[in-house]
C-alpha positions as CSV (number, residue, x, y, z in Angstrom):
1,M,-17.1,6.1,12.8
2,T,-13.6,4.5,11.4
3,L,-11.7,6.5,8.6
4,N,-9.4,4.6,6.5
5,Y,-6.1,6.3,5.5
6,K,-4.4,5.5,2.3
7,A,-1.0,6.5,0.8
8,K,0.6,5.8,-2.5
9,I,4.5,6.2,-3.1
10,I,6.0,5.5,-6.6
11,V,10.0,5.0,-6.3
12,D,12.2,5.4,-9.7
13,A,15.8,4.4,-8.8
14,K,16.8,3.5,-12.5
15,D,18.7,0.2,-12.5
16,K,18.5,-0.2,-8.9
17,T,15.0,-0.3,-8.5
18,Q,14.6,-4.3,-8.9
19,A,17.4,-4.8,-6.3
20,I,15.5,-2.4,-3.9
21,F,12.2,-4.1,-4.3
22,D,13.9,-7.5,-3.8
23,S,15.2,-6.3,-0.6
24,V,12.2,-4.4,0.9
25,N,9.5,-6.7,-0.2
26,T,11.2,-9.4,1.8
27,D,10.4,-7.5,5.2
28,N,7.0,-7.3,3.8
29,E,6.3,-10.6,3.2
30,F,7.7,-11.9,6.4
31,Y,5.5,-9.7,8.7
32,P,1.8,-10.7,8.2
33,E,0.7,-9.5,11.4
34,N,1.7,-6.0,10.5
35,P,-1.5,-3.8,11.2
36,V,-1.1,-1.7,8.4
37,K,-2.0,-3.3,5.0
38,T,1.0,-2.9,2.8
39,K,1.3,-3.8,-0.8
40,I,4.8,-3.3,-2.6
41,E,4.7,-3.9,-6.3
42,F,7.5,-3.8,-9.0
43,D,6.9,-2.9,-12.8
44,K,9.9,-0.7,-13.7
45,M,9.3,1.4,-10.7
46,L,8.7,0.5,-7.1
47,T,4.9,1.1,-5.9
48,I,4.2,1.1,-2.3
49,S,0.4,1.4,-1.5
50,V,-0.6,1.2,2.4
51,E,-3.9,1.5,4.0
52,S,-4.7,1.9,7.8
53,N,-7.7,2.6,10.1
54,H,-5.1,4.8,12.2
55,L,-2.9,7.7,10.9
56,P,0.0,7.1,13.2
57,H,0.3,3.4,12.4
58,L,0.2,4.6,8.5
59,R,2.9,7.3,9.3
60,A,5.0,4.7,11.2
61,N,4.8,2.2,8.4
62,L,5.6,4.9,5.7
63,N,8.6,6.0,7.7
64,S,10.0,2.5,8.3
65,T,9.5,1.5,4.6
66,L,11.1,4.4,3.3
67,R,14.0,4.1,5.5
68,L,14.5,0.6,4.4
69,I,14.2,1.9,0.6
70,Q,16.9,4.7,1.6
71,A,19.3,2.1,3.2
72,S,19.1,-0.2,0.2
73,H,19.9,2.2,-2.4
74,E,22.6,3.8,-0.4
75,T,24.3,-0.1,0.2
76,I,23.9,-0.6,-3.5
77,E,25.5,2.7,-4.3
78,S,28.3,2.0,-1.7
79,V,29.5,-1.1,-3.5
80,K,28.7,0.2,-7.0
81,I,26.7,-2.9,-8.4
């Protein structure tokens, strides 16, 4: 018996959300062999949906994605775009 684990996270970084999406989604698009099904969407807010048959894979993917979002936000803030 295999269980599917799912998570959905919504991020609102106000006027920086589009730039963060562009940064994070690029990594996602160029990693097609990712064992975790990851979908990143932008519509005023950033929506990250992940699904995996293995909980540790899902957790690792979420941690990486959230760190990329944090790094993107901090970088944008540091240069005051």
